C-alpha positions in Angstrom: -26.4 7.6 -48.4 -27.1 4.4 -46.5 -24.0 3.0 -44.6 -23.3 -0.5 -43.4 -21.4 0.3 -40.3 -23.8 -1.4 -38.0 -23.9 -4.8 -39.7 -21.4 -7.5 -40.8 -21.1 -8.6 -44.4 -23.3 -11.4 -45.6 -21.9 -14.8 -44.7 -20.0 -13.6 -41.6 -20.9 -13.3 -38.0 -19.6 -12.1 -34.6 -18.9 -14.5 -31.8 -19.8 -13.7 -28.1 -18.7 -15.1 -24.8 -19.6 -18.8 -24.7 -19.3 -19.0 -28.5 -15.6 -17.9 -28.1 -15.1 -20.4 -25.3 -16.5 -23.2 -27.4 -14.5 -22.2 -30.5 -11.2 -22.1 -28.5 -12.0 -25.4 -26.8 -12.6 -27.2 -30.1 -9.5 -25.7 -31.7 -7.5 -26.8 -28.6 -8.8 -30.4 -28.8 -8.0 -30.7 -32.5 -4.6 -29.2 -32.1 -3.8 -31.6 -29.2 -4.9 -34.6 -31.3 -2.6 -33.4 -34.1 0.5 -32.6 -31.9 0.5 -35.9 -30.1 0.9 -37.6 -33.5 3.9 -35.5 -34.4 2.3 -32.8 -36.5 3.7 -29.3 -36.4 1.7 -26.1 -36.8 2.1 -23.8 -39.7 0.2 -20.6 -40.6 -0.2 -19.3 -44.2 -1.0 -15.8 -45.3 -4.6 -14.8 -45.4 -3.9 -13.2 -48.7 -2.6 -15.3 -51.6 -2.1 -14.7 -55.3 -5.0 -16.0 -57.5 -2.6 -18.3 -59.3 -2.2 -20.5 -56.2 -5.8 -21.5 -56.6 -6.0 -22.2 -60.4 -9.7 -23.1 -60.9 -8.9 -25.7 -63.5 -7.1 -27.7 -60.9 -8.4 -26.6 -57.5 -12.1 -26.9 -58.4 -12.7 -23.6 -56.7 -14.6 -21.4 -59.2 -13.6 -17.7 -59.6 -17.0 -16.7 -58.3 -16.4 -18.4 -55.0 -13.2 -16.3 -54.3 -13.0 -12.9 -52.7 -10.7 -11.0 -55.0 -8.7 -7.8 -55.0 -5.6 -6.4 -56.5 -2.3 -5.3 -55.0 -0.6 -2.0 -55.7 1.1 -3.6 -58.8 -2.2 -4.7 -60.2 -1.7 -8.4 -59.5 -4.8 -10.4 -58.6 -5.0 -11.5 -55.0 -7.6 -13.6 -53.2 -8.5 -14.1 -49.5 -7.5 -17.7 -48.8 -10.4 -20.0 -49.9 -8.5 -23.2 -49.0 -5.6 -24.2 -46.7 -4.1 -27.2 -48.5 -2.8 -25.3 -51.6 -1.1 -22.5 -49.7 0.6 -25.2 -47.5 1.7 -26.9 -50.7 3.2 -23.5 -51.8 4.9 -23.1 -48.4 6.4 -26.6 -48.6 7.7 -26.0 -52.1 9.3 -22.7 -51.2 10.3 -23.0 -47.5 10.5 -26.8 -46.7 11.7 -28.4 -50.0 14.9 -29.6 -48.3 13.3 -30.7 -45.1 13.4 -34.3 -44.0 10.4 -36.2 -45.4 7.7 -37.0 -44.6 6.4 -33.6 -43.5 3.6 -33.6 -40.8 1.9 -30.3 -40.7 -1.3 -28.9 -39.2 -3.1 -25.7 -39.3 -6.0 -23.8 -37.6 -7.0 -20.8 -39.7 -10.1 -19.3 -41.4 -10.9 -19.7 -45.1 -13.1 -17.4 -47.2 -15.6 -18.4 -49.9 -18.6 -16.8 -51.3 -21.6 -19.1 -51.0 -24.6 -17.0 -52.3 -26.7 -20.1 -53.3 -26.1 -22.1 -50.2 -28.4 -20.9 -47.4 -26.9 -21.3 -44.0 -23.3 -21.6 -45.1 -20.9 -18.9 -43.9 -18.4 -17.2 -46.2 -15.8 -17.1 -43.4 -15.2 -20.5 -41.8 -12.7 -21.6 -39.2 -10.9 -24.7 -40.3 -8.3 -27.0 -38.8 -6.6 -29.9 -40.5 -3.4 -31.9 -41.2 -1.3 -32.5 -44.3 1.1 -35.6 -44.5 3.4 -34.8 -47.3 6.1 -37.0 -48.8 4.5 -40.3 -47.8 2.4 -42.8 -49.8 0.9 -46.3 -49.3 -1.5 -47.8 -46.8 0.5 -46.9 -43.7 0.3 -43.2 -44.5 -3.4 -43.5 -45.5 -4.2 -45.3 -42.2 -2.2 -42.8 -40.1 -4.3 -39.9 -41.5 -7.6 -41.7 -41.1 -6.7 -42.7 -37.6 -5.8 -39.1 -36.8 -9.1 -38.0 -38.2 -11.0 -40.4 -36.0 -9.0 -39.4 -32.9 -9.5 -35.7 -33.6 -13.3 -35.9 -34.1 -14.0 -38.3 -31.2 -13.7 -35.7 -28.3 -15.7 -33.2 -30.3 -18.5 -35.2 -32.1 -18.3 -38.8 -30.7 -21.3 -39.9 -32.8 -19.8 -39.0 -36.1 -20.1 -41.3 -39.2 -17.2 -41.8 -41.5 -17.7 -42.3 -45.3 -14.9 -43.8 -47.5 -14.5 -43.6 -51.2 -11.9 -43.6 -53.9 -11.4 -41.2 -56.8 -10.1 -44.0 -59.0 -13.5 -45.5 -59.7 -14.9 -42.3 -61.4 -11.6 -41.7 -63.2 -11.4 -45.2 -64.7 -15.0 -45.1 -65.9 -14.8 -41.6 -67.3 -11.7 -42.5 -69.3 -13.8 -45.1 -71.2 -16.6 -42.6 -72.1 -16.7 -40.5 -75.3 -17.3 -37.2 -73.5 -15.9 -33.7 -73.3 -14.4 -32.2 -70.2 -17.6 -30.2 -69.7 -19.7 -33.4 -69.8 -17.3 -35.1 -67.5 -17.8 -32.4 -64.9 -21.6 -32.4 -65.4 -21.5 -36.2 -64.7 -19.3 -35.7 -61.7 -21.7 -33.1 -60.3 -24.8 -35.2 -60.8 -23.1 -38.2 -59.1 -21.8 -36.1 -56.2 -25.3 -34.7 -55.5 -26.9 -38.1 -56.3 -29.1 -36.4 -58.9 -30.1 -39.5 -60.7 -32.4 -37.8 -63.1 -29.7 -35.4 -64.3 -27.2 -38.3 -64.6 -29.6 -40.4 -66.7 -30.2 -37.5 -69.1 -26.5 -37.2 -69.8 -25.8 -41.0 -70.0 -28.8 -41.8 -72.1 -27.3 -39.7 -74.9 -24.2 -41.9 -75.0 -23.6 -45.3 -76.6 -24.8 -47.8 -74.0 -21.6 -49.5 -73.1 -20.4 -51.3 -69.9 -18.7 -48.1 -68.8 -22.0 -46.1 -69.1 -23.8 -48.8 -67.1 -21.1 -48.7 -64.5 -21.2 -44.9 -64.3 -25.0 -45.1 -63.9 -24.6 -47.5 -60.9 -21.8 -45.5 -59.2 -23.9 -43.3 -57.0 -26.1 -46.2 -55.9 -23.2 -48.2 -54.5 -23.5 -47.0 -50.9 -23.5 -48.9 -47.7 -21.5 -51.5 -45.8 -19.7 -54.7 -46.5 -22.3 -55.9 -49.1 -21.4 -53.0 -51.4 -18.0 -54.4 -52.3 -19.5 -57.5 -53.9 -21.9 -55.3 -55.8 -19.0 -53.1 -57.0 -17.3 -56.0 -58.7 -19.7 -55.5 -61.6 -18.3 -52.0 -62.4 -14.6 -53.0 -62.2 -13.8 -53.8 -65.8 -10.0 -53.2 -65.6 -7.1 -54.6 -63.5 -6.6 -51.1 -62.2 -10.2 -50.8 -61.1 -10.0 -54.2 -59.3 -6.8 -53.2 -57.5 -8.6 -50.0 -56.4 -11.5 -52.0 -55.1 -9.3 -54.4 -53.2 -7.3 -51.5 -51.7 -10.5 -49.7 -50.5 -11.7 -53.0 -49.0 -8.5 -53.2 -46.9 -8.9 -49.6 -45.8 -12.6 -50.2 -44.9 -11.7 -53.2 -42.6 -8.8 -51.4 -41.0 -10.8 -48.4 -40.1 -13.6 -50.6 -38.7 -10.9 -52.1 -36.3 -10.7 -48.6 -34.7 -14.0 -49.4 -33.1 -16.3 -47.5 -35.4 -18.3 -50.6 -36.4 -21.3 -49.7 -38.5 -20.4 -46.0 -38.4 -18.0 -46.7 -41.3 -19.8 -46.5 -44.7 -18.3 -46.9 -48.2 -19.6 -44.6 -50.9 -18.5 -45.3 -54.5 -20.4 -42.2 -55.6 -18.1 -40.0 -53.6 -16.5 -37.9 -56.3 -14.8 -34.7 -55.3 -14.0 -31.5 -57.2 -12.2 -31.9 -60.5 -9.0 -34.0 -60.3 -7.8 -32.5 -57.0 -8.0 -35.9 -55.3 -6.2 -38.9 -56.8 -7.0 -41.9 -54.6 -8.7 -42.5 -51.3 -11.2 -39.8 -50.3 -13.3 -39.5 -47.1 -15.8 -37.4 -45.3 -17.4 -37.3 -41.9 -20.9 -36.3 -40.7 -22.7 -36.1 -37.4 -26.3 -35.7 -36.2 -27.4 -32.1 -35.8 -25.4 -30.7 -38.7 -26.6 -31.1 -42.3 -23.2 -30.9 -44.1 -19.9 -32.7 -43.7 -17.8 -31.8 -40.7 -14.6 -33.2 -42.2 -13.3 -33.8 -45.7 -10.1 -35.3 -46.9 -8.2 -37.5 -49.3 -5.0 -38.2 -51.1 -3.8 -35.6 -53.6 -0.5 -36.9 -55.1 -0.4 -34.5 -58.0 -0.8 -31.2 -56.1 2.9 -30.6 -55.1 4.0 -31.1 -58.7 2.1 -28.0 -59.7 4.4 -26.1 -57.3 7.5 -27.8 -58.8 8.0 -30.0 -55.8 6.5 -33.4 -56.7 5.7 -35.7 -53.8 2.7 -37.8 -52.6 0.4 -36.2 -50.0 -2.8 -36.8 -48.0 -4.7 -34.7 -45.6 -8.0 -33.5 -44.3 -9.8 -30.4 -43.1 -12.3 -30.1 -40.2 -15.1 -27.5 -40.0 -14.3 -25.9 -36.7 -17.4 -23.7 -36.8 -19.6 -26.8 -37.2 -18.1 -28.5 -34.2 -18.5 -25.3 -32.2 -22.2 -25.0 -33.1 -22.7 -28.7 -32.1 -21.0 -28.2 -28.8 -23.2 -25.1 -28.0 -26.4 -26.9 -29.0 -25.5 -29.7 -26.7 -25.0 -27.3 -23.8 -21.3 -28.1 -23.3 -20.4 -24.4 -22.9 -22.1 -21.5 -21.2 -21.5 -17.8 -20.7 -18.5 -17.2 -18.5 -19.4 -17.0 -14.8 -19.3 -13.6 -13.0 -16.2 -12.7 -11.1 -16.0 -14.0 -7.5 -14.6 -10.7 -6.1 -14.9 -7.1 -7.0 -12.1 -4.9 -5.7 -13.1 -1.2 -5.0 -10.5 1.4 -4.1 -11.1 4.4 -2.0 -9.6 7.7 -3.3 -5.8 7.5 -3.4 -5.6 3.7 -3.1 -5.9 2.6 -6.7 -2.4 1.1 -6.9 -2.9 -0.8 -3.6 -6.3 -2.1 -5.0 -4.6 -3.3 -8.2 -1.9 -5.1 -6.2 -4.6 -6.7 -4.0 -6.5 -7.8 -7.1 -3.3 -9.4 -8.5 -2.8 -11.2 -5.2 -6.3 -12.6 -5.4 -5.9 -13.9 -8.9 -2.7 -15.7 -7.9 -4.9 -17.5 -5.3 -7.1 -18.7 -8.2 -10.0 -16.3 -7.7 -11.7 -14.6 -10.6 -11.4 -10.9 -9.8 -12.5 -7.6 -11.2 -11.3 -4.1 -10.3 -14.1 -1.6 -9.9 -13.9 1.6 -11.9 -16.9 3.1 -10.0 -16.5 6.5 -8.1 -18.4 5.4 -5.0 -18.8 2.3 -3.0 -22.6 2.4 -3.5 -22.1 2.3 -7.3 -19.6 -0.5 -7.0 -22.1 -2.5 -4.9 -24.9 -1.9 -7.4 -22.7 -3.1 -10.2 -21.7 -6.2 -8.3 -25.3 -7.1 -7.6 -26.3 -6.7 -11.3 -23.7 -9.3 -12.3 -24.2 -11.6 -9.3 -20.8 -10.8 -7.7 -21.3 -11.6 -4.0 -18.1 -10.2 -2.5 -16.5 -6.7 -2.6 -13.1 -5.9 -1.1 -12.9 -2.3 -0.1 -9.2 -1.1 -0.3 -8.2 1.9 1.7 -5.9 2.3 4.7 -7.0 -1.2 5.4 -8.8 -3.8 3.3 -12.4 -4.7 4.3 -14.3 -7.7 2.9 -18.0 -7.1 2.3 -20.4 -9.9 1.5 -23.5 -8.9 -0.5 -26.9 -10.4 0.1 
């Protein structure tokens, strides 16, 4: 019988040396950016009950989740998202804590992506959640934190802004089923104009249908806001447009200039997001490196209603980008190899410890002879061996 003990499961990979250095460095930069703004780290369980990620609300299909059952037969999944477990944590452990709550995380998520070549099923993710705060101050705090977190890792990133309210307002005016609504959403999100036209052509040709047809085409800079006036048929839609315009100008003031883009066709999964939504991209990576938005209805599903906004960063993507740019290399060889003559192992270990306290990178040899130790040192490029016996002799290799 064929075994799989020599390979990793599809969608996963091992990390070596410089990859680990790059991953830890990226995680450190992100965590530093979160901490200085008052966010505190939390960690959630890697295993969660399936009910936490109700597909009707989360937008995560059952096929995407890695599932198993516990000893009582209850359905469990490997964490496919970090925001919903943190909402559960807040509702059960922090419901009496002073608001707002500023939380951040760095942990893997697991999703099956069989049809998306190049995407991993295990992804390192970092992000923040600002819970119990609403309004433009809270939205701008989170957007500013996103900019400050990405800047050291991918300084050439592009930020795209949208608002879930535009799609919601137009969809409410269409005579469509929930299934049709999601088909329209999917066509807009992927900018599949042909599929969108097929669905909308079958409906009565109203202003709302015309507006929905134009939604994915409203993409760009300042000029898009004037164009968007034509699809804002209600007072609510006009208020939403004005709010997004304020956010757009405020984010530009952070020094991003033309790297801020507004996309009215940005429609995220189901009704998870309620208001402002945003993504970030960078050259050299074909997918988003950051996604976020406001999700004011989520906490109510855990019987702890409060407004909330947050974002998640694809740590693996930033790690790959750093490696491609040559920012990290395989760790350098030790500067000193310490070899002990017979009976002097403890003395050699003490000497090695003394060298590391001086700031030297040091290895202790496990070879049986000095000749074997020297051969090992030469193979790795170590140029100095300290021979520890009754006395300590420093040998420089050529």
